[in-house]
C-alpha positions as CSV (number, residue, x, y, z in Angstrom):
1,M,306.5,171.6,-1.9
2,H,306.0,169.4,1.3
3,G,303.6,166.6,1.3
4,F,303.5,165.9,-2.2
5,Y,306.6,164.2,-4.7
6,G,306.0,167.0,-7.4
7,R,305.3,164.6,-10.2
8,Y,303.1,162.2,-12.0
9,L,303.8,159.0,-14.1
10,T,301.7,159.2,-17.6
11,I,301.7,155.5,-19.3
12,D,301.0,155.2,-23.1
13,L,300.0,151.9,-23.6
14,G,300.1,151.9,-27.2
15,K,303.5,152.9,-27.7
16,K,304.4,150.7,-24.3
17,D,306.3,153.6,-23.2
18,H,306.3,156.2,-20.4
19,S,307.1,159.9,-19.4
20,I,307.2,161.8,-16.2
21,E,306.2,165.0,-15.6
22,T,306.3,167.7,-13.2
23,I,304.1,169.8,-11.4
24,N,304.3,173.2,-10.2
25,D,303.3,174.1,-6.4
26,D,300.9,176.5,-7.6
27,V,298.5,173.5,-8.8
28,Y,299.0,171.7,-5.3
29,E,297.7,174.9,-3.5
30,T,294.7,175.4,-5.5
31,Y,294.0,171.6,-5.6
32,L,296.1,169.9,-3.4
33,G,296.0,165.7,-4.3
34,G,293.9,163.1,-4.6
35,K,290.4,164.0,-6.5
36,G,291.5,167.6,-7.0
37,L,294.6,166.7,-8.7
38,A,293.0,164.1,-10.5
39,S,290.0,166.2,-11.2
40,Y,292.3,169.0,-12.9
41,L,294.5,166.8,-15.0
42,L,291.3,164.6,-16.4
43,Y,289.4,168.2,-18.0
44,E,293.0,168.9,-19.0
45,L,294.0,165.6,-20.6
46,N,290.6,164.2,-21.7
47,P,289.3,165.5,-25.4
48,P,285.6,166.5,-25.0
49,G,282.7,164.3,-25.5
50,V,285.8,161.0,-25.7
51,D,284.2,157.2,-26.1
52,P,284.7,156.3,-22.3
53,L,285.1,152.8,-23.9
54,S,287.9,154.8,-26.3
55,A,291.7,154.5,-26.5
56,E,291.8,158.3,-26.1
57,N,289.8,158.2,-22.6
58,T,292.3,158.9,-19.6
59,L,292.5,156.5,-16.3
60,I,294.2,158.2,-13.3
61,F,295.5,156.6,-10.4
62,A,296.3,158.9,-7.3
63,T,297.0,159.2,-4.0
64,G,297.2,162.5,-1.3
65,P,299.4,163.9,0.6
66,L,298.7,161.7,3.8
67,G,300.0,158.9,1.5
68,G,302.7,157.0,3.7
69,S,301.9,159.2,7.0
70,T,300.9,158.0,10.1
71,I,297.8,159.6,10.2
72,W,294.7,157.8,10.6
73,G,292.2,156.5,7.8
74,S,295.1,157.9,5.3
75,C,295.5,154.4,3.6
76,R,293.5,155.0,0.3
77,Y,293.9,156.0,-3.2
78,G,291.1,157.3,-6.0
79,V,290.7,156.7,-9.2
80,Y,289.0,158.9,-11.8
81,T,288.2,158.6,-15.4
82,K,284.6,159.3,-17.8
83,S,282.2,157.3,-16.5
84,P,281.0,154.1,-19.3
85,L,278.1,153.5,-17.1
86,T,277.0,157.7,-16.8
87,G,279.0,159.4,-19.7
88,F,280.1,161.8,-16.8
89,F,282.9,161.8,-14.3
90,A,283.8,159.1,-12.5
91,E,285.8,158.6,-8.9
92,S,286.2,155.7,-6.8
93,Y,288.0,154.9,-3.9
94,S,289.4,152.0,-2.1
95,G,291.5,151.1,1.4
96,G,293.6,147.9,2.3
97,R,296.8,148.2,2.1
98,T,297.5,148.3,-1.3
99,P,297.2,152.4,-1.3
100,D,300.6,152.5,0.6
101,A,302.4,150.7,-2.6
102,I,301.1,152.9,-4.7
103,D,302.0,156.0,-2.8
104,A,305.3,154.2,-2.3
105,T,306.3,154.5,-6.4
106,G,307.0,158.2,-5.6
107,F,304.2,159.8,-7.9
108,D,301.1,161.8,-7.0
109,A,299.3,159.9,-9.7
110,I,299.8,157.8,-12.2
111,V,297.9,158.8,-15.8
112,I,297.7,155.8,-18.1
113,Q,296.4,156.1,-21.8
114,G,295.9,154.5,-25.0
115,R,295.1,150.7,-25.3
116,C,297.4,147.6,-25.1
117,D,297.4,145.7,-28.3
118,E,297.2,142.8,-26.1
119,P,295.9,141.9,-22.4
120,A,298.7,142.9,-20.3
121,V,299.8,143.4,-16.2
122,L,301.8,146.7,-15.6
123,T,304.3,147.1,-12.9
124,V,304.6,150.5,-11.8
125,H,307.8,151.6,-10.0
126,P,309.7,154.8,-9.1
127,E,311.5,154.6,-12.6
128,G,308.3,153.9,-14.2
129,V,306.8,151.0,-15.8
130,D,307.5,147.9,-17.2
131,F,304.9,145.8,-19.3
132,H,304.0,142.3,-19.0
133,S,301.9,140.0,-21.3
134,A,298.6,138.7,-19.1
135,G,298.4,135.5,-20.8
136,E,296.3,132.6,-19.3
137,L,295.7,135.4,-16.4
138,W,292.9,137.3,-18.8
139,G,289.6,135.9,-18.0
140,K,290.2,134.4,-14.4
141,E,288.9,136.3,-11.5
142,T,289.8,138.3,-9.0
143,Y,291.3,136.5,-6.1
144,G,294.0,134.2,-7.7
145,V,295.2,136.9,-10.1
146,E,296.0,139.4,-7.6
147,D,298.3,136.2,-5.4
148,A,299.9,135.5,-8.9
149,I,300.7,139.1,-9.9
150,K,302.6,140.0,-6.9
151,E,304.2,136.4,-7.1
152,R,305.1,136.6,-10.6
153,F,306.1,140.6,-11.4
154,A,307.4,142.5,-8.2
155,R,310.9,143.9,-8.5
156,E,313.1,142.3,-5.8
157,E,314.9,145.8,-4.6
158,Y,311.4,147.5,-3.4
159,R,309.5,146.2,-0.1
160,K,305.9,147.3,-0.6
161,K,304.3,145.9,-3.5
162,G,300.4,145.9,-3.8
163,A,298.1,144.9,-7.1
164,L,295.1,146.1,-8.3
165,V,293.3,143.8,-10.6
166,I,289.7,143.3,-12.3
167,G,287.7,140.8,-13.2
168,P,285.7,139.0,-16.0
169,A,283.1,140.9,-15.9
170,S,285.2,144.6,-16.6
171,E,287.0,142.3,-19.5
172,N,283.8,141.8,-21.2
173,L,283.2,145.9,-20.6
174,V,280.4,145.3,-18.2
175,R,279.7,149.0,-17.6
176,F,280.1,148.8,-13.8
177,G,283.1,146.6,-13.6
178,C,284.9,147.6,-10.5
179,I,288.8,147.4,-9.4
180,K,289.6,145.2,-7.0
181,N,292.8,144.7,-4.2
182,D,293.5,143.0,-1.0
183,Y,290.6,140.4,-2.2
184,W,288.0,142.6,-1.0
185,R,288.3,145.9,-1.2
186,S,286.9,147.6,-3.9
187,A,287.0,150.6,-6.7
188,G,283.2,149.7,-6.6
189,R,281.6,152.2,-8.8
190,T,281.5,154.3,-11.9
191,G,283.0,151.4,-13.6
192,A,286.4,152.1,-13.8
193,G,287.3,148.8,-13.8
194,T,285.7,148.7,-17.4
195,V,287.7,151.1,-18.3
196,M,290.9,149.3,-17.3
197,G,289.6,146.3,-19.3
198,S,288.9,148.6,-22.2
199,K,292.5,149.3,-22.5
200,K,293.4,145.5,-22.1
201,I,294.5,145.5,-18.5
202,K,294.3,143.0,-16.4
203,G,296.5,144.2,-13.6
204,I,298.9,147.0,-11.9
205,L,301.8,145.9,-9.9
206,F,302.9,149.0,-7.5
207,T,305.7,148.7,-6.1
208,G,308.5,151.1,-4.1
209,N,310.1,153.0,-1.5
210,R,309.5,156.3,-1.8
211,K,308.3,158.4,1.0
212,R,306.7,161.9,1.3
213,S,308.8,164.9,2.8
214,Q,306.6,166.7,5.5
215,A,306.7,170.1,7.1
216,D,306.8,168.6,10.1
217,E,307.0,165.4,11.0
218,A,307.0,165.7,14.5
219,A,304.1,167.4,14.7
220,V,302.2,164.9,12.7
221,K,303.3,161.7,14.4
222,A,302.6,163.6,17.8
223,F,298.8,164.7,16.2
224,S,298.8,160.3,15.1
225,K,299.7,159.5,18.7
226,N,297.5,162.2,20.9
227,F,294.4,161.4,18.4
228,M,294.6,157.5,18.4
229,A,294.4,158.4,22.6
230,E,291.8,160.4,22.6
231,F,289.6,158.3,20.0
232,N,290.5,154.8,20.0
233,D,287.6,154.0,22.8
234,H,285.1,156.8,20.3
235,A,282.0,155.1,20.5
236,A,281.8,155.1,16.5
237,A,285.4,153.8,16.5
238,N,283.8,150.6,18.4
239,A,280.6,150.2,16.6
240,Y,282.6,149.7,13.4
241,R,284.6,147.6,14.8
242,T,282.1,145.3,16.7
243,L,279.1,145.5,14.3
244,G,280.9,147.4,10.7
245,T,278.5,149.0,8.3
246,P,275.6,146.6,8.5
247,M,274.7,147.9,11.4
248,L,272.9,150.3,9.3
249,V,270.2,148.2,8.6
250,K,268.6,148.2,12.2
251,M,269.1,152.5,12.0
252,T,267.5,152.4,8.5
253,N,264.8,150.2,9.0
254,T,263.8,151.7,12.6
255,A,263.6,155.2,10.2
256,G,261.4,153.8,7.7
257,A,264.1,154.5,4.7
258,F,265.4,150.9,3.9
259,P,264.9,150.5,0.3
260,N,263.6,146.9,-0.6
261,R,261.2,145.3,-2.9
262,Y,262.8,147.3,-5.2
263,W,262.2,151.0,-4.3
264,T,258.6,150.2,-3.3
265,K,259.0,150.2,0.9
266,G,261.0,151.8,3.4
267,T,261.0,149.2,6.0
268,M,261.7,145.3,5.3
269,D,260.0,142.3,6.8
270,N,262.5,140.1,8.6
271,W,265.1,142.5,8.6
272,E,266.8,140.9,11.9
273,N,267.9,138.1,9.3
274,I,270.0,140.2,7.6
275,S,271.2,142.4,10.1
276,A,274.7,143.4,11.7
277,E,273.6,140.7,15.0
278,A,272.6,138.4,11.8
279,L,276.3,138.2,10.5
280,V,278.0,138.4,13.6
281,E,275.8,134.8,14.8
282,K,276.1,133.4,11.4
283,M,279.4,134.0,10.4
284,D,281.2,134.7,13.9
285,P,283.0,137.6,11.8
286,T,286.5,139.3,13.5
287,P,287.1,143.1,13.3
288,H,289.8,143.7,9.9
289,A,291.3,147.0,9.0
290,C,293.1,148.7,6.2
291,G,296.6,149.9,7.0
292,K,296.9,153.1,9.8
293,C,293.4,152.3,11.4
294,F,291.7,151.9,14.2
295,M,287.8,151.6,13.2
296,A,288.5,147.9,11.6
297,C,284.7,148.1,9.9
298,G,285.4,145.2,8.2
299,Q,284.0,142.1,9.3
300,L,286.2,139.4,8.3
301,G,284.3,136.3,8.2
302,T,283.3,132.3,7.4
303,V,280.0,131.2,6.7
304,K,279.2,128.5,10.1
305,E,276.4,126.3,8.6
306,G,274.4,125.9,5.3
307,R,275.4,124.8,1.7
308,H,278.0,127.9,2.1
309,A,279.6,126.5,5.2
310,G,283.4,127.8,4.8
311,L,282.7,130.1,2.4
312,K,285.2,133.7,3.7
313,I,284.5,136.4,2.8
314,E,284.8,140.2,4.3
315,G,281.5,141.7,4.6
316,P,279.0,141.8,3.1
317,E,278.5,145.5,3.6
318,Y,275.7,147.5,4.2
319,E,275.6,148.7,0.4
320,T,275.4,145.0,-0.6
321,I,272.8,143.9,2.2
322,Y,270.8,146.7,1.0
323,A,270.9,146.1,-2.6
324,F,270.3,142.4,-2.6
325,G,268.6,141.7,0.6
326,G,266.5,144.7,0.4
327,L,265.6,145.2,-2.9
328,C,265.5,142.1,-3.8
329,L,264.2,140.5,-0.3
330,I,266.8,137.8,0.3
331,D,266.5,137.6,4.1
332,R,269.7,135.7,4.8
333,I,272.7,137.0,5.6
334,E,274.7,133.8,4.1
335,E,272.8,134.0,0.9
336,I,273.6,137.6,0.4
337,A,277.4,136.7,1.4
338,Y,277.5,134.4,-1.1
339,L,276.2,136.5,-4.2
340,N,278.4,139.4,-2.4
341,D,281.2,136.8,-3.1
342,I,280.1,136.1,-6.6
343,C,280.3,139.6,-7.8
344,D,283.9,139.9,-6.1
345,R,285.1,137.2,-7.8
346,L,283.7,138.3,-11.4
347,G,284.6,142.0,-10.1
348,M,281.2,144.4,-10.3
349,D,279.9,146.6,-8.0
350,T,277.2,145.1,-5.9
351,I,275.4,148.2,-5.5
352,T,274.2,148.6,-9.0
353,A,274.6,144.2,-9.9
354,G,271.9,144.0,-7.2
355,N,269.7,146.7,-8.4
356,L,269.6,145.5,-11.9
357,C,268.8,142.0,-10.4
358,A,265.7,143.9,-8.5
359,F,264.9,145.8,-11.7
360,T,265.0,142.5,-13.7
361,I,262.7,140.8,-11.2
362,E,260.3,143.7,-11.3
363,A,260.5,143.5,-15.4
364,A,260.1,139.6,-15.6
365,R,256.8,140.5,-13.2
366,R,255.3,143.0,-15.4
367,G,255.7,140.2,-18.5
368,K,258.9,142.6,-20.5
369,V,261.2,139.9,-19.9
370,D,260.7,135.9,-20.4
371,T,263.2,134.7,-17.6
372,K,262.1,132.8,-14.1
373,I,263.5,134.9,-11.7
374,D,261.6,136.4,-8.5
375,Y,262.4,137.9,-5.4
376,G,263.9,135.4,-2.8
377,D,265.3,133.6,-5.7
378,V,269.3,133.2,-4.6
379,D,270.0,130.7,-7.4
380,A,268.2,132.5,-10.2
381,I,269.9,135.7,-9.1
382,A,273.4,134.0,-8.9
383,D,272.8,132.7,-12.6
384,L,272.0,136.3,-13.8
385,L,275.2,137.5,-11.8
386,Q,277.1,135.2,-14.1
387,K,275.0,136.1,-17.2
388,I,275.6,139.9,-16.6
389,A,279.4,139.1,-16.3
390,G,279.3,137.0,-19.8
391,R,276.7,139.1,-21.1
392,E,274.6,136.2,-22.0
393,G,271.0,136.6,-23.3
394,I,269.4,139.3,-21.1
395,G,272.9,139.6,-19.2
396,D,274.1,141.5,-22.0
397,V,271.3,143.9,-21.7
398,L,271.9,144.9,-18.2
399,S,275.7,144.6,-18.5
400,Q,275.6,147.9,-20.4
401,G,273.4,149.7,-17.2
402,I,269.8,150.8,-16.4
403,K,269.5,153.8,-18.5
404,H,269.9,151.3,-21.4
405,A,267.8,148.1,-19.8
406,A,264.9,150.6,-18.8
407,K,264.6,151.9,-22.3
408,K,265.0,148.3,-24.0
409,W,262.4,147.0,-22.1
410,D,259.8,150.4,-21.6
411,L,260.5,150.3,-18.6
412,E,261.7,153.9,-17.9
413,D,259.1,155.1,-15.6
414,I,260.2,152.5,-12.8
415,A,263.6,152.4,-13.3
416,V,265.7,154.4,-10.5
417,H,268.9,155.8,-11.2
418,V,270.0,159.3,-11.3
419,K,272.5,160.0,-14.6
420,G,273.1,156.3,-15.3
421,M,274.2,155.2,-11.6
422,E,271.7,153.7,-8.6
423,P,271.2,155.3,-5.4
424,A,272.3,153.6,-2.1
425,G,270.5,152.4,0.6
426,Y,268.6,155.4,1.9
427,D,265.2,156.7,0.7
428,P,265.2,160.0,-0.3
429,R,261.4,160.0,0.3
430,K,262.4,159.6,4.3
431,L,265.7,161.1,3.9
432,K,265.2,164.3,2.1
433,G,268.5,165.9,2.1
434,M,269.3,162.5,0.7
435,G,267.6,163.6,-2.1
436,L,269.8,166.4,-2.5
437,A,272.8,164.3,-2.4
438,Y,271.8,161.9,-5.4
439,A,270.7,164.9,-7.6
440,T,273.7,166.5,-7.3
441,S,276.3,164.4,-6.7
442,D,279.3,164.4,-9.6
443,R,279.1,160.6,-10.5
444,G,275.5,160.0,-10.1
445,A,273.3,158.9,-7.5
446,C,276.1,158.7,-5.0
447,H,275.6,158.3,-0.8
448,L,279.3,159.1,-0.4
449,R,280.2,162.5,-1.3
450,A,278.9,163.8,1.6
451,T,277.6,161.2,3.8
452,F,274.5,163.1,4.5
453,Y,272.2,160.0,5.7
454,K,274.6,160.6,8.9
455,P,273.7,163.7,10.3
456,E,269.7,163.0,9.0
457,L,270.0,159.5,10.5
458,A,271.4,161.0,14.0
459,G,269.3,163.3,13.7
460,I,271.7,166.6,13.8
461,V,269.9,168.0,10.8
462,D,266.1,167.2,10.6
463,K,264.8,165.3,8.0
464,D,261.6,166.8,6.7
465,V,262.8,171.0,6.9
466,I,263.9,171.7,3.7
467,P,264.7,175.6,3.6
468,G,268.5,176.0,4.3
469,K,269.0,172.4,4.0
470,A,271.1,172.8,1.3
471,A,273.7,175.3,2.8
472,V,274.2,173.0,5.5
473,F,274.2,170.0,2.9
474,A,277.1,172.1,0.5
475,E,279.3,172.2,4.4
476,W,279.3,168.3,4.9
477,E,279.7,168.4,1.0
478,D,283.3,170.5,0.9
479,R,284.0,168.7,4.3
480,L,284.4,165.6,2.6
481,T,285.7,166.9,-0.7
482,L,289.0,167.7,1.2
483,F,289.0,164.2,2.3
484,D,289.2,163.1,-1.3
485,T,292.3,165.7,-1.7
486,F,294.0,164.3,1.0
487,V,292.6,160.9,0.5
488,L,290.5,160.1,3.7
489,C,288.6,157.6,5.0
490,R,284.9,158.4,5.0
491,F,284.2,156.7,8.5
492,Y,286.5,159.6,10.3
493,R,284.1,161.9,9.3
494,D,283.1,162.5,12.7
495,L,286.3,162.9,14.0
496,Y,288.0,165.6,11.4
497,Q,285.9,168.1,11.9
498,W,287.7,171.6,10.1
499,D,290.4,172.3,12.9
500,Q,291.4,168.8,12.7
501,L,292.4,168.8,9.2
502,A,293.8,172.4,9.1
503,E,296.4,170.6,11.8
504,I,297.1,167.5,9.7
505,L,297.5,170.1,6.5
506,R,299.9,172.9,8.6
507,G,302.1,169.2,9.6
508,T,302.1,167.5,6.0
509,T,301.9,170.6,3.5
510,G,303.2,173.5,5.8
511,L,300.0,175.0,4.3
512,D,298.1,177.0,6.8
513,L,294.9,177.6,6.1
514,D,291.4,178.1,7.9
515,A,287.6,177.0,7.2
516,A,287.2,179.2,4.8
517,G,290.6,178.4,2.8
518,M,289.7,175.1,2.4
519,R,286.4,175.0,1.6
520,R,287.7,177.4,-1.7
521,I,289.7,174.5,-2.4
522,A,287.2,171.9,-2.3
523,A,284.6,174.7,-3.8
524,T,287.4,174.8,-6.4
525,V,287.3,170.9,-7.2
526,S,284.1,170.8,-7.3
527,D,283.6,173.2,-9.8
528,D,286.1,171.8,-11.6
529,A,284.2,168.3,-11.6
530,R,281.3,170.9,-12.6
531,R,282.6,171.7,-16.0
532,F,283.9,168.5,-16.4
533,N,280.3,167.1,-16.8
534,L,278.6,170.3,-18.5
535,R,281.3,169.8,-21.4
536,E,280.5,166.0,-21.8
537,G,276.8,167.1,-22.0
538,L,275.1,167.2,-18.3
539,T,271.8,169.7,-17.9
540,M,269.7,170.9,-15.2
541,Q,267.7,168.2,-15.6
542,D,270.3,165.2,-15.1
543,D,270.4,167.0,-11.2
544,Q,267.0,165.2,-10.9
545,L,265.5,162.6,-9.0
546,P,263.4,159.5,-10.9
547,S,259.8,160.6,-10.7
548,R,258.9,157.6,-8.5
549,F,260.1,159.2,-5.8
550,H,257.7,162.3,-6.5
551,K,254.9,160.0,-7.0
552,E,255.2,157.1,-4.7
553,A,254.7,157.3,-1.6
554,L,256.4,155.0,1.6
555,P,253.2,152.9,2.4
556,E,254.7,152.5,6.2
557,T,254.8,156.3,6.2
558,G,253.2,158.1,3.3
559,K,256.2,160.1,3.0
560,V,257.0,161.2,-0.5
561,I,259.9,163.8,-2.0
562,T,258.1,166.7,-4.1
563,E,259.5,168.0,-6.5
564,E,258.9,172.1,-5.3
565,Q,260.8,170.6,-2.3
566,M,263.5,169.1,-5.2
567,Q,263.3,172.7,-6.6
568,V,263.9,174.5,-3.3
569,M,267.3,172.6,-2.5
570,L,268.5,172.6,-5.6
571,T,268.5,176.4,-6.2
572,E,269.4,177.0,-2.4
573,Y,272.2,174.5,-3.7
574,Y,273.3,176.5,-6.6
575,R,273.6,179.5,-4.7
576,A,275.2,177.5,-1.7
577,R,278.3,176.6,-4.5
578,G,278.5,180.3,-6.1
579,W,277.4,178.6,-9.3
580,N,274.1,180.7,-11.5
581,E,270.9,179.3,-11.7
582,K,271.6,176.5,-14.7
583,G,274.0,174.8,-12.4
584,E,276.8,176.6,-13.5
585,P,280.6,177.0,-12.0
586,P,281.8,181.0,-12.1
587,E,284.5,181.3,-14.4
588,S,287.2,181.0,-11.3
589,R,287.4,181.1,-7.6
């Protein structure tokens, strides 16, 4: 079938062996690639109830039918496993330049099983995999390791190469370790990097020269050319190029939905100091793009003055600004960049890390922990990040995630998470649809599976109207689930509607589907991820928000999201998904 290689690579770490498996076309027609193929494989390969940090947990890397193509926003990969943070389905995505190298290996997925007997680096290429000792790279921070792997282990016969690496946090089995590539790109959430660490893989070099066949290569090229001509000067593209994701700081504060002071307020004092405009002033960034992208949302800058002068970093992104700036009340963008850099080097998810630091501040203020830390105390927070990565002192408690820390410190009543993962920077008391998004996401409190903050902030969907919202949400979720089977960047969501996706699908794979046909694929993928979670012990109670969002009103607006509102949305969502009243999908579509 066009658009696919028709094969995946299975790597047995314990035996230092591999096999190349074939895939039937009917699997691709049902699931496509990316999340679709990976959710199918993970359900088939993972033993029920497996410990996420055991050798038996499967780790899958996948690209989609657009890999290596000219389609804008397609230079991405996904990673899938059972999460050590939540115990449920894990998925995370990253861009940069490395995804093209992953795709050039000629596999639709790389399936990794077992555990190395000593720290290792893998080189994946079209013929299989080579094993190398990680040696002195084990224990090192991410930036230098990425460079070293590409220099030492590349195969000369292949032009494309790119590396995925982990940092000390993942080596130490901090449960929210991330996977880094191209220095600043991250497969950030759910702890996929920790699973790499548990398997003693320091890094993976991907190299190759393979290219997917396309059903109509001329049509794909014409589509990309015309798309660029139409949308290169689009308002969304210009906004991302000039301000990047930090433009959301102003938008969410204006809407009263910017979480700060560990989820007690919706508008932050002095937010202007951590806005996109402040980043431009303090770091003079330039737009930085992934491969095949004209959005160029990455803001690559250097701190110009102060104690961090000379620090070069892409970012910080909005979610990092919210987590450290909002929740921890740090009101200087250059200090947030500093904490962002620490997390990048150590290999930790900034959203979870920032939430845990703010949670610790609250724990200290309530006398639950004996440590000197408070809101706005950058150095204490930086020190805590190092302790978490090294699992030292209270850092060891926090390294196990919010559910563990909350129970240990008897603070479960204030801990903010769903399924063990903390929400992103959109308060559901003001953006009600985000409450549904956080509650129902496969991987825990996630903003990206439907990016429903966009229609609510933009006024496309009324923030406060509850009846009917779930059906609109389900359509957004289906379209973006299809993005994850392709694999496409979320920031093209306004530009790739169903008609454009259908045209892309025809040109790359030859499949001729309307919106209903594409939604059936998305629904099948969502069903499989749900079945995986149900098999791992998910209950309806896991589709609930923290009680604080029902009981504690935002002081600026008096807003809460009531239990009744959530129940209406959940009931309607299950119905829109075709699930029963217990949230269980049908046996087949």
